[in-house]
matplotlib code that plots the C-alpha trace (Angstrom):
import matplotlib.pyplot as plt

x = [4.7, 4.5, 5.6, 3.2, 3.3, 1.4, 3.5, 1.1, -1.7, -4.0, -5.7, -7.5, -7.4, -10.6, -10.1, -13.7, -12.8, -9.6, -8.0, -7.7, -5.2, -6.1, -4.1, -4.2, -7.3, -3.7, -0.5, 2.8, 4.2, 7.9, 8.7, 6.9, 9.4, 7.4, 4.0, 1.9, -0.6, -3.2, -5.4, -9.0, -10.2, -10.8, -10.5, -8.8, -5.5, -4.0, -1.0, 1.1, 3.3, 4.3, 3.1, 0.5, -3.1, -5.6, -3.4, -3.7, -1.0, 0.3, 0.0, 3.3, 5.3, 3.9, 4.3, 1.3, -0.6, -2.4, -5.9, -5.9, -2.6, -0.1, 3.4, 5.4, 7.1, 10.0, 10.1, 12.7, 12.2, 12.0, 15.8, 16.3, 13.9, 14.8, 13.5, 11.1, 8.5, 5.9, 3.2, 2.2, -0.6, -3.1, -5.0, -6.3, -7.7, -11.1, -12.8, -11.5, -11.0, -7.0, -6.1, -2.7, -0.9, 2.1, 4.5, 6.1, 9.7, 10.5, 12.4, 12.4]
y = [-15.8, -19.3, -20.8, -21.6, -25.0, -23.5, -22.6, -19.9, -17.8, -15.6, -12.8, -9.9, -6.0, -4.1, -0.3, 0.7, 4.8, 6.2, 8.0, 5.1, 2.2, -1.3, -4.3, -7.7, -10.1, -12.5, -11.2, -12.3, -15.8, -16.1, -17.6, -15.2, -14.5, -12.6, -10.6, -10.1, -7.6, -7.1, -4.3, -5.3, -1.9, -0.4, 3.6, 3.4, 3.4, 1.3, 2.8, 0.6, 0.9, -0.3, 1.1, 1.1, 0.6, 3.4, 6.7, 7.5, 6.3, 9.4, 8.8, 10.6, 8.5, 5.1, 2.5, 3.1, -0.3, 1.3, 0.4, -3.5, -4.3, -6.5, -5.7, -8.2, -7.1, -9.3, -8.8, -11.5, -14.4, -13.4, -13.8, -11.4, -8.8, -5.1, -5.0, -2.0, -3.0, -2.6, -4.1, -3.8, -1.6, -0.5, 2.4, 3.6, 6.6, 5.1, 2.0, -1.3, -5.1, -5.8, -9.3, -10.4, -13.4, -14.5, -16.7, -19.2, -20.8, -23.8, -21.8, -18.9]
z = [21.2, 18.9, 15.8, 13.2, 11.5, 8.6, 5.3, 4.8, 7.2, 5.8, 7.8, 7.5, 8.8, 8.4, 8.1, 9.1, 10.1, 8.0, 10.1, 12.9, 12.4, 13.4, 13.9, 11.9, 13.5, 13.7, 14.5, 13.1, 14.0, 15.9, 11.8, 9.6, 7.3, 4.9, 4.9, 1.5, 1.8, -0.9, -1.2, -2.7, -3.2, -5.9, -4.8, -1.3, -1.0, 2.2, 4.5, 6.4, 9.4, 12.7, 16.4, 18.3, 16.6, 17.1, 16.2, 12.1, 9.8, 7.5, 3.9, 3.6, 5.8, 5.6, 3.0, 0.3, -1.2, -4.1, -5.1, -6.6, -5.9, -3.7, -1.6, -0.1, 2.6, 3.9, 7.7, 8.4, 11.2, 15.1, 15.2, 12.1, 13.1, 14.3, 17.8, 17.2, 19.9, 18.1, 15.9, 12.2, 11.8, 8.7, 8.0, 4.5, 2.5, 2.7, 4.5, 2.8, 4.2, 4.1, 3.0, 4.9, 3.9, 6.4, 4.7, 7.4, 7.3, 10.0, 12.7, 14.2]

ax = plt.figure().add_subplot(projection="3d")
ax.plot(x, y, z, "-o")
ax.set_aspect("equal")
plt.show()
C-alpha cells in the first residue's frame, strides 16, 4: 500500500441496498491512524465492520453510527494494526451515503 501525503483524506461509501455491505471508494493508507465516520442520514443507521464487501453486516454485531451522528475510530497506523486481513466495510438500515475522513500521520 502507499503513504498519504495529505493530513486528511475524504471519501464516501454509498449504501444503496441495505443488507449488502460496501467498501469505501478509497481505502485507508498505511499511515492512516484515525477514521472519522459521518452518517448524514436523518433516518438510517450506518453499520460498520471489517470483512469482505457484499454480505450483510448484522446490526447487533457491528458498530452502529446513529442518524445525524459521527464516530471517530482509532485504527492505528499499519505497523500498529491487528492483521485482520480484512477491509473496513459499511452497511445500513436504509440507503445512505456515508462520509468518511482518514486522518493520516507521517509514518506507517
